[in-house]
N, C-alpha and C positions, 0 to 999 in steps of 0.2 A: 274555556268557553270560546266557541268559534266567533269570528268577527270582533275579537278584542285585541288590543294592542298593548304590549308591556310598556310601562312608564319607568318605574324604578323598583328596587327591592329594599325593603326595610325589615330588619331582624329576621331575615330568611323568608319573608313573605313577599311574593311578587304582586305589586299593585298593577292592575290592568284597567284599561278604559275601553269600553265597548264603542264601536263605531257609531252606534245610534246616539250615544251621549254627545259625541262631537257634532253630529247633525243637529241635536237639540240646541247646543250652544250657538251654532250658526243661525238656526231659525230664529232664536230669541234675539240675537244681535241685529238681524235684518228687521225684525218686527219693531223692536224698541227704537232703532234708528229712524224708521219711518214715522214713528209717533212723536219723538222728541229730540231727534238729532243724536250726535255722537256722545254728548255728555250723559244723556239718559241711558243710551245703550251701554256705555261703559259701567255706569252705576248699577244697572240691573244685572249685567253679566258678572260683576264683582260679587253681588249678593248671591247669585246662583253658585258661583265657585266656592264661596264661604259656606254656603249651605251643604254642598257636597263634601267639603272638608269635615264638617260635623258628621256627615254620614260615614266617611272613611274612619274617623275616630270611633264612631259607634261600632263599626265592624272590627276594628282592632281591639275593642273591648271584649268582643266574643273570642277573638283569636288568642288574646293573652290569658283569658280565663280557661280556654280549652288547653292551652299549653301547660297550665298547672296540673292538668290531669293526664299529661303525656299524649295529647292529641295535637298534631301539627296542623297548620293552615297553609297549604301550598300557595294560594293566591286569593286576592280580593279583587273583584271586578266591579267597576262603576257602570251602572245602567241608568237610563233616564228616570226609572222609578225608584232608584236607590242603589244600595250596594249589596253584594253577595259575597260572604266569606265561605270558601269551600273547605270544609273540614275533611281531614283524611278519613275519619270515621265518626259515627255518632257515639256519644258517651254511653257507657255500659250501665250506669246507675241513674235513677231518677234525680237524686240529689245533685249529681254532676251536671245533668242537663238543665236543672233549675238554675244553678249558679251561672252556667254559660249563657243561658237565655236572658237572664236579668242583667248580665254584665254590660250588654250593649246599651239598653235604655239608661242604665246607671251613668254611663259616660255623658249622655245628653242631659241628665239631671245635674251633673257637675258643671257642664258648660252653661246651663241655664242659670244656676246659682251664681256663677262667676259674672255672667252678664247682668243678672239682677242687682249685684253689688254695684255695678256701674250706672245703670239707668234708673234704679229705684222702682218703687211701687207705682208711682205716677206715670213714669215713662212706659212701664209695662201695660198699665190699664189703658192709657191713651192709644198705644199702638194696637192693642187687642180690640178696642171698640171702634176707633176711627181710622186707624192706619196712619201712615206718614212716612217721611223719608229717612227717619232715624235708623241707621243701619244696625247699631247694637240692639236697639229695641226690637227690630224686625227679626234678628237672629234669636233673641230671647223667646219671642212668640213661637217661632218655627221650631225651636228645640222642645218647647212644651208640647207642641202639636206632634212632633216625632215620638215623644215619650208616650202620649196618649194613644196614638195610632198603632205603634208597635206593640202596645200591651193589650190590644183587642184580642180576645180569646179565640183567635182564628189562625189556622195555618195559612201561609207560611210565616206569619208575623211571630215575633218573639212571644207574644201572649199565648199563642197556640201551643208553643213548646212548654211554656210555664204550666199551662193547663194540663198537657199530657204528663209532665213530670209529676204533678200533684195527683193526677188520677192513677198513674202507674205505681204509686205507693200502696194502692188498694186493689187495683185491677191488673190484668196482664198487659204487657206492653202493646200488643196488637189491639186489644179492646180499648185501651186508653187512647191510642192513636185514632181509631175509628170514630170515637166520640168527638175528639178534638177536630178531626177532619170534617165530620158532618156539620159541626158548628161553623167551621170555616166556610164550607160550601153554602150554608145558610146566609152567612154574612155577605158572601159574594152575590147571592141573589138580591139581597137588600141594596147593596151598592149599585148593582146593575139596574134595578128598578128606579132608584133615585136618579141615576145617570140618564135614564130615558127622558127625563124632564129638563134637559138642557145642560147637563154637565158631562161632556164626552170623556173627561179624565176619569170619572168614576166608573164608566164602562170599561176602560182599560184596566183600572185597578181590580174591578170585579173579575175580569178574565184571568188576571195574574193570580188573584187569591184562589179562585176555583181550581186552576191548574196546579198550583202549589199544594193545595189541600189534597187533591187526588193523588199527586205524586207521593206525598208523605204516607198516605194510606197504603199505597202499593208497596212502598219500601218496608213499612211495618209488617205487612202480610208476608213479604219475602223473608224478613228476619225471623218471623214466627215459624214459617215453614222450614227454613234452613236448619233449625235446631234438630230436626227429626231425621235428617238424611246425611249419609256420608257422600263424599265427592264422587265415589264410584257409581252412585245411582243416577248421576246426571251428566257425566262427562261424555265427550265425543270419543268413541272407540275406533271409528274408521276415519283415518286422516292420512295426510301425506306429509312427510318431512323432507328436508333438503340437507345434503352433505355440506360441510363447510366450504369445499372447493367448487360448489355449484356456481354458475354464473347468473347474473341478473336475467339474462335471456331465458335460462332454464327455469328460473323462478316465475317469469312471465308466462311461460308455457304451462306451468303447474297452476297458476292463478286462473288462466283461461280454460283449462281442461277440467277444473273442479269447481265446486261451490265454496271452497275454502278461501278465507280472506287472509289468514295469517299462518305462517309455517314455522314449526320448530326446526332449528338447525342443529345437526348432530355432528360431533367431532369424530376423530378416527377411533376413539375408544367406545363409541356408541353412547356417549353422555350428551346431555343437552348443553350446547354451547351458547345458545341465544335463541331469539325469535325474530323472524323477518316479517314485519307487518306490511299490509297492503299500502298503508300511508308512506312508510319508509321506502318501499319498493318504488312507488311512483315518484317520490321526491328524488331518489337516487337516479332514476332514468332521465330526469330533467338535467342532471348535472354531470353524469358520468357515462362512460361507454357501457353498453349492455354486456360486454364481456368481462367486466370486473367481477370479483368474487362476492358472494353474499355475506361472507364473514366481515367484509369491510364496511357494510352498512347496516348489519343486523343490530338489534338491541341486546346487550349483554346483561342488563340489570333486571331481567325478568325473574321473579321468584318462582319457586316450584312448590307443589303440595303433593301429598301422597294419597293413595286411594282410600285410606282410612281417616283422612282429615275430615272433620265435620264441615258440612257445607257452609255453616255460619262463619267459621274461621276462614275458609277459602274466599268467601264473599268479602270479608273484611280485608284480606290481603289484596284482592282485586281493586278495592276502593282506595287503599293506601298507595298502591303503586300506579293507579290509573292505567292498568294493563288491559289491552284488548283481548288477551288470551293468557292463560296460565297453564303450563305443562303439568301433567299429573304423572307421578312416578309410583312404581310398585315397591315392595319391600326390598327388592334387589337393585333399586335405583334405576330401573329401566323405564323408559318412556312408554306409557300404556294408554294415555288419553290426553285430551285437552278440555279445559273449562273455559267457556266463552260467555259473554252476556246473553247470547241467544239461548244457551242452556238454562241460564237463570230464568229467563222469561218463559221458556217451555215448561220448566218444572212448576212454576206458578200456575200456568194454564192447566196442566194435567191435574195438579193437586186440587185446584178449584173445581174442575169438572167431575172428579171422581165421586164426591158425595151426592151430586145431583144424579149421576148415573145409577148409583146404588139405590137411591130413593125411587127412581123410575122402575 
């Protein structure tokens, strides 16, 4: 995720913090200092940090559950509205998605039970009804709120994924997602309407929920469409490649002369040796002489697919490697095409437009 900074790595998962989260901490520190001095500011900032520790543990719950099904989590990013665990791919079975979705709230349930053992029923009831400075009781209440909020049956909250998993046992994946996404968008409108009457935070949450639900619906549609097509039906057939001994200056000339962003690099045998992305090209120009070879800065870990690979499988490979482009080979292992995110979008647009055109 852009504008996020790496903090440290735990069990192979990179924990990142978004720059807006740091701005939130600074804004809260200034506000609370103005209200009650340094003691109040430190106390409230400590509470916020402990709250986000609970959020991080929540996301690690998802990651650990996904790991049990062979799905890795490259990173977890802290945002002002919570945390986001980026899975390499979505689970294949509804049962797997159900377990992964429930694992996060279950972590908050365990935290809440541990805190309840410390503060007791009276401390929880007093904090929930009147509020107060008791930090463990505050964290207990907020973990209960996190569980209830995340289990709302609306994307992109965990409850939306639970609902989809349950629906997918009886309906198609795309139809289950569409129903869950529609409920999520309905919840977003309710949050937004309530937020108009004096709670700007609800307006922000409404926007987040609506966009998340729309994105999930689009991804489900793509997954449904991708099962019907081989890679050859959507790959770029007209493209430009670079030899291994080409210079960065030659790559710049190719970048400016075409609409292509990423270039496959071919070795002396005609095989794909790697891919030079636009991002890597620009970064290399900042550090190196334009006359160095592209082989020194290209990415060598790019996977390849064949023309007969199902589009669904190719899309999964793109997600797992986070690749901007995937070379497509024919039966003789020759480079014959490229698969890019733009191809994915165009395939969806064409497929969506065709039924309407036939009806007309």
